[in-house]
N, C-alpha and C positions, 0 to 999 in steps of 0.2 A: 349501551356504551358504543361510542363511535370508534371504530377501528382505525388505526393509523396505517397510512399507505407506505408500501415499499416500492421504490422505483429503481431501475438499473439504467445508468447512463453508460453506454458501451464504448464511448470514446469522448475525449474532451471537446472534440469538434462540435458535438451536439449539446454541450452542457447548458448553454443559454436557455434551452427549452425545458430544462429540469430545475432551474434555480428556484430555491425555496428558502427564504431567510429564516424560517422557523424550523427547518428540518435539521436533523443530524446528517452529515455527509461522511461516509467512509471512503477514503481514498485507497485504491488498490493498485499496486504495481508489483506483482508477485515475483517477477524475474527482472530486477532484484531489489528495487529501492525500498519498498515497504517491508519486505522481509529483512533487509539489512537494518532499517531503522528500528524495528522491533528487537533485533539482536543487539544492537548498540545499547539500548536501554536495559535489556536483560543483563548485559555485562557492565552496567554501572555508569553509562554516559549520563551527564547532568542535563545537557541541553543540545538540541540539534537545530541549526539555523539553515533552513532551506533557501537557496538563492537560485534565480532563474538562469543567469548567464555565467559563462566561464570567466568573463571579465570581472564580475563581482567577486567570484570565488578567488581569483588571483589577487585582487586587492586585499581581501581578508588575509590571504597567505602572507603578503608583503608586511601586513601589520602584526604578523606573528601568530595567527590563528591556526589551529589544526584543521586541515581541509581534506574532504573526500570529494573527488570530482571525476566524472567520466563522461564520455560521449561515445555512443555506439558500442558500449561495453568496455572501452579501452580507457585505462587510467590516464589522466592528463599529466604532463611532465612536471608541473609545478606542485602537484597534489601529494599529500602524505600517503593516500591510498585511494582505491576506486570504490565500487559499491558492492563487492562481494560480501555477504554476511560474514564470511570467514576472516575478513580484514578487521572486523570490529571486536577484537579480543579484549578481555578484561585488562590485560597489560597495556593496551593502547588507549582504551577509551574511559576507563573508570575515573569518575570525577571530572571529566573533561567536557568542554563545549566543542562541538564539531560543526563546521560549516560544510554544507552538503549541496552538491549540484549534479543532477543526473539528466539523461536524455529526455525522459518523459515524466518521472515522478514528481520532482520538486516543483515544476511549473503547475502541475495539476493540483498539488496541495494548496498553493497560494490562490489558484482560481476559485477555490471553494471557501475562501476566508470570510466571505460575507455571511455565511450560514450560522445557525445557532451554535453548532459545534462541529469541528473537523477532527475526525479520528483516523488513525493509520491502521489499515487492515491487512492481515496476512493469515495464513493457516496457523502460524505459530501462536496467535492470540485469538483464535476463532471463538472459543467458548466464552472468553472474557468479553468479547464484543457482543455476543448474543445476550449475555446476562446484563451488561450495561445498557444496551439499547432497549431491552425490555423494561428495565427500571425507569428509564427516561420517558418512555411512552410518547414519542414524537414520530412524525413522519421521517422516513429514511430515504436517502438517495445513496446508492452505491455507485461510486464514480470510478470507472476503470481508466487507468492512465493510457492504456493501449500502446501503440507504437507510432510515434510521430503523427498523431491525430487519426490513425487508422485503428480499426477493430483488431483485437488480438484474442486468441483462445484462452491463454492462461489466466488473465484477469477476469474474463467472463465466467470461466469455470468456478473461480472462487466466489464471484458474485452470486452464482447459482447455489453454491453450498451454503453461503451465509443467508441468502433469502429463504431457502428451504427450511433451515433451522428456525428462523424467526417466524415463519408462517405456521409452524407447529404451535405457536402461542396465539391464543384467540384475541390478543390485543391488535394483531396485524392482519392486513389483507392486501391484495394487489389487484389493480385493473390495468397493469402495465405489460404490454406484450414483450418487452425486452426482459422483464423479470421472469416471465414464464419461459421464454427462450433460454435464458441463463440456467434456470432450474432443469429444463429438459436436457440441455447440454451436459450439465453436471451429472445427472442421473445416467446418461449414456456413458460418459467418460469414467465415472468413479468405479465401475465394474473392474477396470484394470487401468488405474490412473497413469502409472508409469508408461505403460504401453501407449496410451492415448497421447501422452505428451510428445511422442515421436513426431506428431503432426505439427507441433508448435514451432513457428518460424524462429522465435527468439531462442528456443532451445538449440537450434542449429547455428544461429549467429554466435552463441556462447561457445558451442562445441568447436566451431572454426577457430576461435581464439583461445581454445583450451581453458575456458572459463565455466564449463558446464558441470564442474564437480559439486555445485550447490543444488542441483536439480531436486534430488530427493529431500534434502534439508528444507528447501523452500516450500515443499508440499507435505510437511510434517505437522500434524495437528497438535495444538495445545501444549506448547513447550513453555509458555509463560502466561501469567495473569496480567501482564503490563499492557496498557493501551496508551500509546503515544497520542497526544492531542495538541492542537494548535492553540497557543496562548500568545496573543498579539501576533508577532511575526516569527515565532520560534516554536519548536516542539519540546514538550516536557512529558514525563511519564505519569500515568495514573495507574494505581494499583501496585501490585508487588510481583516480583519474579516467582 
């Protein structure tokens, strides 16, 4: 049996070198976009429409859409809310379509749209991802959204956790240095994850703006069996809460 390859792309700036039209791509933006997307579907959202620019998001708002939009963590003045997972309550999102624009995550999602399947990854749906990817039996690219095309710790840590879990299955292997680096970083940090996260720049950006109340939530494993995936140009849920 030919084992499938796992690769980790540590920043969107290098994604061109990882492109694989036949691979599954898991997009990761732990603080906070992909955690918030998973939460929205947990709480009954019907569809999420990722858009790259604030201008697009504003146009949707003018036409009456519900819009979540932020830049540098701060909710935009025209938006209904930002991208804290706690914004996506059942009362707000159940049965609704949401237009979504963030600093890093939404651009990264659309960047991967050429691939066989684009999945949204977070700690919240970690085991569901592991199970689904193992069933599909395809090459995998874990695409970290990073911070403005730069490497970040929090997405890399999750990439390491996901890659490590999948490599326990004999369907997969890796010859990718960034996959090994991600796993090594995860094994180092997971001994005391909350303490390690004090090194994370985004944690301090959020703290400065009093938005860091989601830190522990965004690093909680397996709260849902839902996997958001890209269908055409919008996200819909696979599986059940």
